C-alpha positions as CSV (number, residue, x, y, z in Angstrom):
1,M,30.6,-50.8,-1.3
2,R,32.5,-48.0,-3.0
3,G,36.2,-47.5,-2.2
4,W,35.7,-44.1,-0.8
5,W,33.4,-45.3,2.0
6,P,36.0,-46.7,4.4
7,V,38.0,-43.4,4.1
8,A,34.9,-41.3,4.9
9,F,34.0,-43.5,7.8
10,A,37.5,-43.4,9.2
11,L,37.3,-39.6,9.1
12,A,34.0,-39.8,11.0
13,A,35.6,-41.8,13.8
14,T,37.9,-38.9,14.5
15,L,35.1,-36.4,14.9
16,A,34.9,-35.5,18.6
17,S,31.6,-35.9,20.3
18,P,30.5,-33.2,22.8
19,C,32.6,-33.7,26.0
20,W,29.4,-33.8,28.1
21,S,27.7,-36.6,26.2
22,A,27.3,-40.1,27.6
23,P,28.6,-42.9,25.3
24,L,26.3,-44.2,22.6
25,E,26.0,-47.5,24.5
26,A,24.1,-45.6,27.3
27,Y,21.3,-44.9,24.8
28,G,21.5,-47.8,22.4
29,K,21.7,-50.8,24.6
30,L,18.5,-52.5,25.8
31,P,16.8,-50.9,28.8
32,R,18.0,-52.2,32.1
33,I,14.4,-52.9,33.1
34,E,12.2,-53.8,30.1
35,Q,9.1,-54.8,32.0
36,A,7.8,-54.7,35.6
37,A,4.6,-56.2,37.1
38,I,3.2,-56.6,40.6
39,S,1.5,-59.8,41.7
40,P,-2.3,-59.9,42.4
41,D,-1.7,-60.0,46.1
42,G,0.8,-57.1,46.0
43,Q,3.5,-59.2,47.6
44,M,5.9,-59.9,44.6
45,L,7.5,-58.0,41.8
46,A,8.5,-59.6,38.5
47,L,11.1,-57.7,36.5
48,V,12.5,-58.3,33.0
49,E,16.1,-57.0,33.3
50,T,19.0,-56.8,30.9
51,D,22.7,-56.1,31.0
52,G,22.2,-54.4,27.6
53,E,22.1,-57.7,25.8
54,A,21.1,-60.8,27.8
55,R,17.8,-60.9,29.7
56,T,17.0,-62.1,33.2
57,L,13.7,-62.6,34.8
58,T,13.8,-61.6,38.5
59,F,11.3,-62.2,41.2
60,E,11.5,-59.9,44.3
61,K,9.6,-59.3,47.5
62,A,7.7,-56.0,46.9
63,D,8.3,-54.6,50.4
64,T,12.0,-55.4,50.8
65,R,13.2,-55.8,47.2
66,A,14.8,-59.1,48.3
67,T,15.5,-61.4,45.4
68,V,13.6,-64.7,45.6
69,L,14.5,-66.2,42.2
70,K,16.5,-65.3,39.1
71,L,16.0,-67.0,35.8
72,I,18.5,-66.5,33.0
73,V,16.6,-65.8,29.8
74,G,19.7,-65.0,27.8
75,K,19.1,-63.8,24.3
76,Q,15.6,-65.1,24.0
77,K,13.1,-62.4,23.1
78,L,10.8,-62.1,26.1
79,R,7.7,-60.2,24.9
80,A,5.3,-60.1,27.8
81,I,4.8,-61.1,31.4
82,Q,1.5,-61.6,33.2
83,W,0.7,-62.7,36.7
84,A,-1.7,-65.6,37.2
85,G,-2.3,-65.7,40.9
86,P,0.3,-65.1,43.6
87,H,2.7,-67.8,42.4
88,H,2.4,-68.2,38.6
89,L,3.8,-65.8,36.0
90,I,2.9,-66.4,32.4
91,T,5.7,-65.3,30.0
92,T,5.6,-65.0,26.3
93,V,8.7,-65.5,24.2
94,S,9.0,-65.2,20.5
95,Y,11.0,-67.1,17.9
96,T,11.7,-66.2,14.2
97,G,11.3,-69.0,11.7
98,R,8.9,-71.7,10.5
99,I,7.0,-74.1,12.6
100,P,8.3,-77.6,12.0
101,D,6.0,-80.0,10.0
102,V,3.5,-77.2,9.3
103,I,3.0,-75.4,6.0
104,A,3.2,-71.8,7.4
105,P,5.1,-68.7,6.5
106,R,8.3,-67.7,8.1
107,G,7.1,-65.5,10.9
108,E,7.6,-64.2,14.5
109,W,5.9,-66.9,16.5
110,N,4.9,-66.3,20.2
111,Y,5.0,-69.2,22.7
112,P,3.6,-69.1,26.2
113,L,5.4,-70.4,29.3
114,D,4.3,-70.8,32.9
115,I,6.7,-70.1,35.7
116,D,5.9,-71.0,39.3
117,W,8.4,-69.0,41.3
118,S,7.5,-70.7,44.6
119,K,8.5,-74.1,43.2
120,G,11.1,-72.9,40.7
121,T,9.4,-74.7,37.8
122,L,8.9,-73.7,34.2
123,R,6.4,-75.3,31.8
124,P,5.5,-74.7,28.1
125,M,1.8,-74.2,28.0
126,L,0.7,-75.5,24.6
127,W,3.5,-77.8,23.5
128,G,2.8,-81.5,22.9
129,L,-0.9,-81.2,22.1
130,R,-2.1,-83.1,19.1
131,D,-2.9,-81.0,16.0
132,T,-1.9,-77.8,17.8
133,L,0.7,-75.4,16.7
134,G,1.7,-74.5,20.2
135,V,1.8,-70.7,19.5
136,I,-0.4,-67.9,20.8
137,D,-3.0,-66.4,18.5
138,G,-4.3,-63.7,20.8
139,P,-4.4,-62.5,24.4
140,I,-4.3,-64.7,27.5
141,D,-7.1,-64.5,30.0
142,V,-6.4,-65.5,33.6
143,R,-9.2,-66.7,35.8
144,Q,-9.5,-68.2,39.3
145,I,-11.7,-71.3,39.1
146,D,-12.5,-73.1,42.4
147,G,-9.4,-71.4,43.9
148,R,-7.1,-72.7,41.2
149,P,-5.4,-70.4,38.6
150,M,-6.5,-71.1,35.0
151,A,-5.2,-69.5,31.9
152,F,-7.4,-69.4,28.8
153,V,-5.1,-69.2,25.8
154,R,-5.9,-68.5,22.1
155,G,-4.0,-71.1,20.1
156,V,-4.4,-72.7,16.7
157,T,-5.9,-76.1,16.0
158,M,-4.9,-77.7,12.6
159,L,-7.8,-79.2,10.8
160,P,-7.8,-80.7,7.2
161,T,-9.4,-77.4,6.1
162,G,-6.7,-75.3,7.7
163,G,-6.0,-73.6,11.1
164,R,-8.8,-72.7,13.5
165,T,-8.4,-70.2,16.4
166,T,-9.1,-72.2,19.5
167,V,-9.4,-71.5,23.2
168,F,-7.4,-73.8,25.5
169,R,-7.8,-74.0,29.2
170,V,-4.5,-74.5,31.1
171,D,-4.6,-75.7,34.7
172,L,-1.4,-74.0,35.8
173,D,-1.0,-75.9,39.1
174,A,-1.4,-79.3,37.3
175,G,0.2,-78.3,34.1
176,I,-2.6,-79.7,32.0
177,S,-3.9,-78.0,28.8
178,T,-7.3,-78.8,27.4
179,P,-9.0,-77.5,24.2
180,R,-12.3,-75.8,25.1
181,V,-13.8,-74.2,22.0
182,V,-12.6,-74.5,18.4
183,G,-13.7,-71.4,16.4
184,F,-15.5,-71.1,13.1
185,P,-13.4,-70.6,9.9
186,D,-13.5,-66.8,10.2
187,T,-13.3,-66.6,14.0
188,I,-10.7,-63.9,15.1
189,S,-11.3,-63.6,18.8
190,F,-13.2,-65.0,21.9
191,V,-14.4,-63.6,25.2
192,V,-14.1,-65.7,28.4
193,D,-16.2,-64.8,31.4
194,G,-15.1,-64.8,35.0
195,A,-16.2,-68.4,35.5
196,G,-14.0,-69.5,32.6
197,L,-16.9,-70.0,30.1
198,V,-16.4,-68.9,26.5
199,V,-19.3,-66.6,26.0
200,A,-18.6,-64.9,22.7
201,Q,-16.7,-65.2,19.5
202,E,-16.0,-62.6,16.9
203,Q,-15.9,-63.4,13.1
204,Y,-14.7,-61.4,10.1
205,E,-14.9,-62.5,6.5
206,P,-12.5,-60.0,4.7
207,R,-13.7,-60.5,1.1
208,A,-17.2,-59.3,1.8
209,G,-16.1,-57.3,4.9
210,R,-18.7,-59.1,7.0
211,W,-18.2,-58.8,10.7
212,S,-20.4,-60.6,13.3
213,L,-20.6,-61.4,17.0
214,D,-21.9,-64.8,18.2
215,L,-23.0,-65.2,21.8
216,W,-23.2,-68.5,23.7
217,N,-26.7,-69.2,25.2
218,N,-27.1,-72.9,25.1
219,G,-25.7,-72.7,21.6
220,W,-24.1,-70.1,19.4
221,T,-26.4,-67.4,18.2
222,E,-25.4,-64.5,15.9
223,A,-26.3,-61.4,18.0
224,E,-24.9,-58.6,15.8
225,Y,-23.4,-58.2,12.3
226,T,-22.4,-55.4,9.9
227,T,-20.4,-54.9,6.7
228,S,-17.2,-52.9,6.8
229,L,-14.3,-53.3,4.4
230,N,-11.9,-51.1,6.3
231,A,-13.0,-50.4,9.9
232,P,-15.2,-53.1,11.4
233,P,-16.2,-53.1,15.1
234,A,-13.9,-55.0,17.5
235,V,-14.8,-57.1,20.5
236,E,-12.6,-56.0,23.4
237,G,-13.6,-58.2,26.3
238,L,-16.0,-58.1,29.2
239,G,-18.1,-55.0,29.9
240,R,-18.4,-52.9,33.0
241,D,-20.4,-55.5,35.0
242,A,-18.2,-58.4,33.9
243,T,-21.2,-60.2,32.4
244,S,-21.7,-58.2,29.2
245,V,-19.5,-58.1,26.1
246,A,-17.8,-54.8,25.2
247,I,-17.6,-53.8,21.5
248,A,-15.6,-50.9,20.2
249,S,-16.8,-49.0,17.1
250,D,-16.5,-45.6,15.5
251,G,-19.1,-43.2,16.8
252,K,-20.1,-39.8,15.3
253,D,-17.6,-37.9,17.4
254,G,-15.0,-40.6,18.0
255,P,-14.6,-44.2,19.3
256,V,-17.4,-45.6,21.5
257,I,-18.0,-48.8,23.5
258,G,-21.3,-50.6,23.3
259,E,-22.2,-53.5,25.6
260,L,-24.4,-56.6,24.9
261,K,-25.8,-59.0,27.4
262,R,-25.7,-62.7,26.6
263,D,-29.2,-62.6,25.3
264,G,-28.2,-60.0,22.8
265,T,-29.8,-57.0,24.4
266,E,-27.9,-53.7,24.8
267,V,-26.7,-52.5,28.2
268,G,-27.5,-48.8,27.9
269,P,-26.3,-46.5,25.0
270,P,-22.7,-46.6,23.7
271,Y,-20.3,-44.4,25.7
272,P,-17.2,-42.6,24.5
273,V,-13.6,-43.6,25.2
274,D,-10.4,-41.9,24.2
275,D,-8.6,-45.0,22.9
276,P,-10.2,-48.4,22.6
277,D,-6.8,-50.0,22.3
278,R,-5.9,-49.0,25.9
279,L,-8.9,-50.1,27.9
280,I,-8.3,-51.1,31.5
281,W,-9.8,-54.2,33.1
282,D,-9.9,-55.1,36.8
283,P,-7.4,-57.9,37.4
284,A,-9.6,-59.6,39.9
285,T,-13.2,-59.3,38.5
286,H,-12.1,-58.8,34.8
287,R,-14.7,-56.1,34.3
288,L,-14.0,-53.0,32.3
289,I,-13.0,-50.2,34.7
290,G,-11.6,-47.4,32.5
291,D,-9.4,-46.4,29.6
292,A,-6.2,-44.5,28.9
293,A,-5.0,-42.4,26.0
294,L,-2.5,-39.8,24.9
295,V,-4.7,-36.7,24.3
296,G,-2.6,-34.2,22.5
297,D,0.6,-34.3,24.5
298,Q,-1.0,-35.4,27.8
299,A,-1.5,-38.9,29.1
300,R,-5.1,-39.2,30.3
301,Y,-6.5,-42.0,32.5
302,K,-10.3,-42.2,33.1
303,F,-11.6,-44.6,35.6
304,F,-15.4,-45.3,36.0
305,D,-15.1,-45.6,39.8
306,P,-14.4,-42.3,41.7
307,Q,-12.1,-44.1,44.2
308,D,-10.0,-45.5,41.4
309,Q,-9.8,-42.1,39.8
310,A,-8.7,-40.5,43.0
311,S,-6.0,-43.1,43.5
312,W,-4.6,-42.5,40.0
313,D,-4.8,-38.7,40.4
314,S,-2.8,-38.9,43.6
315,I,-0.1,-41.0,41.9
316,N,0.0,-38.7,38.9
317,A,0.3,-35.6,41.2
318,A,3.3,-37.1,42.9
319,F,5.3,-36.6,39.7
320,P,4.6,-33.1,38.5
321,G,6.0,-32.4,35.0
322,S,6.5,-36.1,34.3
323,R,4.5,-38.5,32.1
324,V,3.1,-41.3,34.3
325,E,1.8,-44.6,32.7
326,L,0.2,-47.6,34.3
327,A,2.1,-50.9,34.0
328,S,0.2,-53.1,36.5
329,F,-1.7,-53.0,39.8
330,S,-2.8,-55.4,42.6
331,D,-6.2,-56.9,43.0
332,D,-7.1,-54.5,45.8
333,H,-6.2,-51.4,43.7
334,K,-3.7,-50.3,46.4
335,K,-0.3,-51.0,44.8
336,F,0.6,-49.8,41.3
337,V,3.7,-50.3,39.1
338,V,4.0,-47.1,37.0
339,R,6.5,-45.9,34.4
340,V,7.5,-42.4,35.2
341,D,9.1,-40.4,32.3
342,S,10.9,-37.4,33.7
343,P,12.1,-34.7,31.4
344,T,15.3,-34.4,33.3
345,A,15.9,-37.9,34.7
346,G,14.5,-40.1,31.9
347,P,12.2,-43.1,32.4
348,N,12.0,-45.3,35.4
349,Y,9.7,-47.7,37.2
350,V,8.1,-46.9,40.5
351,L,6.1,-48.9,43.0
352,A,3.3,-46.6,44.2
353,D,1.4,-47.7,47.3
354,V,-1.7,-45.5,47.6
355,G,-2.6,-47.1,51.0
356,A,0.8,-46.4,52.6
357,K,1.1,-43.2,50.5
358,T,4.6,-44.1,49.3
359,N,6.4,-44.1,46.0
360,V,9.4,-46.4,45.9
361,P,11.8,-46.4,42.9
362,I,12.2,-49.8,41.2
363,G,14.9,-48.7,38.8
364,D,15.9,-46.6,35.9
365,L,15.5,-47.9,32.4
366,Y,18.6,-46.3,31.1
367,E,21.5,-46.3,33.5
368,G,24.5,-44.1,32.9
369,L,22.5,-41.1,31.9
370,T,22.5,-37.9,34.0
371,S,20.3,-34.8,33.6
372,R,23.0,-33.3,31.3
373,D,22.7,-36.3,29.0
374,I,19.0,-35.9,28.4
375,A,18.0,-33.3,25.8
376,T,15.0,-31.1,26.1
377,V,11.9,-32.2,24.1
378,K,9.4,-29.6,23.2
379,P,6.1,-29.8,21.2
380,I,5.9,-27.8,18.0
381,A,3.0,-26.9,15.7
382,F,3.1,-25.7,12.1
383,V,0.9,-25.7,9.0
384,A,1.7,-27.8,5.9
385,K,1.8,-26.2,2.5
386,D,-1.8,-27.1,1.7
387,G,-3.0,-25.6,5.1
388,L,-3.3,-28.8,7.1
389,A,-2.4,-28.2,10.8
390,L,0.5,-30.5,11.9
391,S,2.3,-31.1,15.2
392,G,5.3,-32.9,16.5
393,Y,8.3,-32.7,18.7
394,L,11.7,-31.1,18.6
395,T,14.6,-32.5,20.6
396,L,17.3,-29.9,21.2
397,P,20.9,-30.8,22.0
398,Q,22.2,-29.8,25.4
399,G,24.7,-27.0,25.7
400,R,24.0,-25.5,22.3
401,D,22.3,-22.3,21.3
402,P,19.1,-23.3,19.4
403,S,20.1,-21.3,16.4
404,R,21.1,-22.7,12.9
405,L,21.5,-26.2,14.3
406,P,22.2,-29.3,12.2
407,L,18.9,-31.2,11.9
408,I,17.9,-34.9,11.7
409,V,14.3,-35.5,10.5
410,F,13.2,-38.6,12.3
411,P,9.8,-39.9,11.0
412,H,7.9,-42.6,12.9
413,G,7.0,-46.0,11.6
414,G,3.5,-47.3,11.0
415,P,2.5,-45.1,9.4
416,A,-0.7,-45.5,11.4
417,A,1.1,-44.6,14.6
418,R,2.3,-41.4,16.2
419,D,5.3,-39.8,18.0
420,E,4.8,-39.1,21.6
421,P,6.3,-36.7,24.1
422,G,9.0,-37.9,26.5
423,F,12.2,-39.9,26.3
424,D,13.0,-41.6,22.9
425,W,16.3,-43.4,23.1
426,W,17.1,-43.0,19.4
427,A,16.2,-39.3,19.2
428,Q,18.1,-38.7,22.5
429,A,21.2,-40.5,21.1
430,M,21.2,-38.2,18.0
431,A,20.7,-35.1,20.1
432,S,23.5,-36.1,22.4
433,R,25.9,-35.7,19.4
434,G,24.8,-32.2,18.8
435,Y,21.8,-32.5,16.4
436,A,18.3,-31.1,16.7
437,V,15.8,-33.9,16.0
438,L,12.4,-33.3,14.4
439,Q,9.6,-35.8,14.8
440,V,6.5,-34.9,12.8
441,N,3.0,-36.4,13.3
442,F,2.5,-36.2,9.5
443,R,-0.9,-36.9,7.8
444,G,-1.7,-40.5,8.1
445,S,-0.6,-40.7,11.7
446,S,-3.1,-42.2,14.1
447,G,-4.1,-41.1,17.6
448,L,-4.7,-37.5,16.8
449,G,-8.1,-37.6,15.2
450,W,-9.6,-39.1,12.1
451,T,-9.1,-36.0,10.0
452,L,-5.4,-36.2,10.3
453,Q,-5.2,-40.0,9.8
454,S,-7.6,-40.1,6.8
455,A,-5.7,-37.2,5.1
456,G,-2.9,-39.6,4.6
457,F,-4.8,-42.1,2.5
458,G,-3.1,-42.4,-0.9
459,E,-0.3,-40.0,0.2
460,W,2.7,-42.3,0.5
461,G,5.6,-40.5,-1.1
462,R,3.4,-37.5,-1.7
463,K,1.9,-35.2,1.0
464,M,3.0,-37.5,3.8
465,Q,6.5,-36.8,2.5
466,T,6.2,-33.1,2.1
467,D,4.7,-32.8,5.6
468,L,8.3,-33.6,6.7
469,S,10.0,-31.1,4.6
470,D,7.4,-28.5,5.5
471,G,8.5,-29.0,9.0
472,V,12.1,-28.4,8.0
473,R,11.1,-25.2,6.3
474,Y,9.2,-24.1,9.4
475,L,12.2,-24.6,11.6
476,A,14.5,-22.9,9.1
477,A,12.2,-19.8,9.0
478,Q,12.3,-19.7,12.8
479,G,16.1,-19.7,12.6
480,T,16.3,-22.8,14.7
481,I,18.1,-25.0,12.1
482,D,20.4,-24.6,9.2
483,P,18.5,-25.8,6.1
484,A,21.8,-26.7,4.4
485,R,22.6,-29.2,7.2
486,V,19.6,-31.6,7.3
487,C,19.5,-35.4,7.0
488,I,16.6,-37.9,7.4
489,V,16.7,-41.1,9.4
490,G,13.9,-43.5,10.0
491,A,12.8,-47.1,10.5
492,S,10.0,-49.2,9.0
493,Y,7.7,-46.6,7.4
494,G,10.2,-44.0,8.6
495,G,12.8,-45.9,6.6
496,Y,10.6,-45.6,3.5
497,A,10.3,-41.9,4.2
498,A,14.1,-41.6,4.4
499,L,14.4,-43.3,1.0
500,A,11.6,-41.2,-0.4
501,G,13.3,-38.1,0.9
502,A,16.3,-39.0,-1.3
503,T,14.3,-39.8,-4.4
504,L,10.9,-38.0,-4.3
505,D,11.6,-34.8,-2.4
506,P,15.1,-33.7,-3.6
507,G,17.0,-30.7,-2.4
508,V,15.9,-31.0,1.3
509,Y,18.4,-33.5,2.7
510,R,22.1,-34.0,2.4
511,C,22.0,-37.7,3.5
512,A,19.4,-40.4,4.3
513,A,19.5,-43.5,6.5
514,S,16.8,-46.2,6.2
515,V,16.4,-49.0,8.8
516,A,14.2,-51.8,7.6
517,G,12.4,-49.5,5.1
518,P,10.5,-50.8,2.1
519,S,11.7,-49.8,-1.3
520,Q,9.5,-51.8,-3.7
521,L,5.9,-51.2,-2.5
522,A,4.1,-53.8,-4.7
523,K,6.5,-56.5,-3.5
524,M,6.0,-55.4,0.1
525,I,2.3,-55.8,-0.2
526,D,2.7,-59.3,-1.7
527,F,5.0,-60.3,1.1
528,A,2.6,-59.0,3.8
529,A,-0.4,-60.8,2.1
530,S,1.4,-64.1,1.5
531,D,-0.1,-67.2,3.1
532,K,-2.8,-65.1,4.8
533,Q,-6.4,-66.2,5.1
534,H,-8.5,-65.4,2.0
535,D,-5.3,-64.6,0.0
536,G,-4.6,-61.6,2.2
537,V,-7.4,-59.6,0.6
538,D,-7.8,-57.5,3.8
539,V,-4.0,-56.9,4.0
540,R,-4.0,-55.7,0.3
541,R,-7.0,-53.5,0.9
542,Y,-5.3,-51.9,4.0
543,W,-2.1,-51.0,2.3
544,T,-3.7,-49.9,-0.9
545,R,-5.8,-47.5,1.1
546,Y,-2.7,-45.8,2.3
547,M,-0.4,-46.1,-0.7
548,G,-2.9,-45.4,-3.4
549,D,-3.5,-46.8,-6.8
550,P,-1.7,-50.2,-7.1
551,A,-1.0,-49.4,-10.8
552,K,1.0,-46.4,-9.7
553,L,3.2,-47.9,-6.9
554,R,6.2,-47.9,-9.1
555,E,6.1,-44.1,-9.2
556,I,6.6,-43.9,-5.4
557,S,8.9,-46.9,-5.0
558,P,12.4,-45.7,-4.2
559,A,14.1,-48.7,-5.8
560,N,12.7,-47.6,-9.2
561,L,14.0,-44.1,-8.7
562,A,17.6,-44.7,-7.8
563,D,18.8,-42.6,-10.7
564,K,17.3,-39.6,-9.0
565,V,19.5,-39.9,-5.9
566,T,22.1,-37.2,-5.4
567,I,23.0,-37.8,-1.7
568,P,24.7,-40.7,0.3
569,I,22.3,-43.4,1.5
570,L,22.8,-45.8,4.4
571,L,20.6,-48.9,4.6
572,V,20.4,-51.1,7.7
573,H,18.2,-54.3,7.9
574,G,17.8,-57.3,10.1
575,K,18.0,-60.7,8.6
576,D,15.1,-62.0,10.7
577,D,12.7,-59.2,9.7
578,T,9.3,-60.8,9.1
579,V,7.4,-57.4,8.6
580,V,9.5,-55.8,5.9
581,D,11.5,-58.5,4.1
582,F,15.3,-58.2,4.1
583,S,15.1,-58.2,0.3
584,Q,13.6,-54.7,0.3
585,S,16.9,-53.2,1.4
586,Q,18.9,-55.5,-0.8
587,T,16.9,-54.4,-3.8
588,M,17.5,-50.8,-3.0
589,V,21.2,-51.3,-2.7
590,D,21.3,-53.2,-6.0
591,A,19.4,-50.4,-7.7
592,L,21.8,-47.8,-6.3
593,T,24.8,-49.8,-7.3
594,R,23.5,-50.1,-10.9
595,A,22.9,-46.3,-10.9
596,R,26.4,-45.7,-9.5
597,K,25.0,-43.8,-6.5
598,P,26.7,-43.7,-3.1
599,S,25.4,-46.2,-0.6
600,Q,26.3,-48.6,2.2
601,F,24.4,-51.6,3.5
602,V,24.7,-52.9,7.1
603,T,23.2,-56.3,7.8
604,L,22.0,-57.1,11.3
605,K,22.5,-60.8,12.0
606,S,19.6,-62.5,13.7
607,E,17.8,-59.2,14.2
608,D,14.0,-58.7,13.7
609,H,11.9,-55.7,12.7
610,W,11.8,-54.3,16.2
611,L,15.5,-54.2,17.1
612,S,14.9,-56.7,19.9
613,R,18.6,-57.7,20.4
614,G,21.0,-55.5,22.3
615,A,24.1,-56.1,20.2
616,T,22.5,-55.4,16.8
617,R,20.4,-52.5,18.1
618,L,23.7,-50.9,19.2
619,Q,25.3,-51.9,15.9
620,M,22.5,-50.0,14.1
621,L,22.9,-46.9,16.2
622,Q,26.6,-46.8,15.8
623,A,26.4,-47.2,12.0
624,V,23.8,-44.5,11.7
625,M,25.7,-42.0,13.9
626,T,29.0,-42.6,12.0
627,F,27.1,-42.0,8.8
628,L,25.5,-38.8,10.1
629,E,28.8,-37.5,11.5
630,T,30.4,-38.1,8.2
631,Y,27.9,-36.4,5.9
632,N,26.3,-33.9,8.2
633,P,28.9,-33.0,10.9
634,P,27.4,-31.6,14.0
635,G,30.2,-29.2,14.7
């Protein structure tokens, strides 16, 4: 660290934030409520709550909000909750490290636990089984078998030839786990029917790109297969009548769902869905009942049953101007837990009872924020230099004239992801300090059509990068921002874009901050592919499709371009990152040091790729804001 850094940071600490802004902690701490779910009978709520750092799992009566049980989770990373009958809640926690006595990469491993709130008991679901890793390798299906709650868990059985995806049946009342079906070497998923029978398994051999579906009918029979190196079909679960198997694939005009009976015959023609990753299943019958998607800037829910659609439409209509998302619902489709994102109040959870026609607040996600602490987010559209139509969002600081504002370009991760409208804690934190924040759905982003996504293939550090600076030029031409006061901040792929902005797109930014961003792309691919099945050939193929010619990755790797840097760079990285290895930021810092370029490196102890811990998430935000206020003062 250069000697001038501490002086600069000390100066930044004296810069006054707008007097109306909430403290950074209000934005940067973990949400007060991370998850909320209603029990199948509609009688209980389960909430994952935090005090900004430690987590608590709370069970409440849905009608009175009376607390029945509180479990202190502490700093464990609680990833998911799922009801299994009226008394059992399945929770998934994750751990960063290596599995003892098993040759496996250091990773983020998910472990399932069963909690019976009525008895106050907690049991690991897969631990202690012979030749079993004890970790989850896919979704958990809950079924009621002879009146008893059963969980069907995808785990891993260790054989002399390697790990095999396996379905285990867990009797939650008895606490007994039993392996049911061990998959084939290339099995990637299973389908369990309403009676608890494993009726389908999906295979994919990545070297040849061979995808197949096997159906159980007194033995396994291959019912369908195809060859696809990049976009094979995907088995999603049970179909609309709960007996068929639903398969997502790319149709002529977008994604479609096809259904197969157990004898391999088709159930009518394939039908379109907006987003096969957000299908909705009935919690009681497990049949497919609809899908959800963000279409443009609007959340859209489509239910097959008119009554379900009417119920959802009535809930959505109760919150005009807000974005409403489904979190969970009861078996009778009467009680819904929804996440309501208000443009003036921020996000909160609500219990909507369509029978009683009531909407009862459960709690705000971000306490300590008032309407004057939440900046306006507006959609924007512009055209890239090569004519490609692009869109995104501009967050404008409260109390400032939207003219010649300082700007933070804030690219999303992925890159096959997208920015969405609504409350973004990080963007809101930057706006609260007086900055306009630009989030661009650059080429390569997903969820906005194949034309936009495929336009990003081979464009890392190239047109994906200039899409961002084209957005800067658009806002400058509108007079909204001052082009001389622009910095770039991002995480994951966004962190790469920040480093690329400093090395490959000079003259646009006056500073850059990268959080867990890759700097050596060839090494990143090697890390991602290490210890994967078939030598990670599918992983290498995926990243090469986006990044371009493997022989030319040095040309777009920021660590190889450190001598081109002319602006200060901040790097932040978690030591427990298993997606982008910590060494990626260390390599960049070393390259900058050798080139005698200004940089600082902040290490987040025990933090993963997703900023899952409250203290280190806030540490990151404070470091980034101090950096921005030093090199791009908002005043």
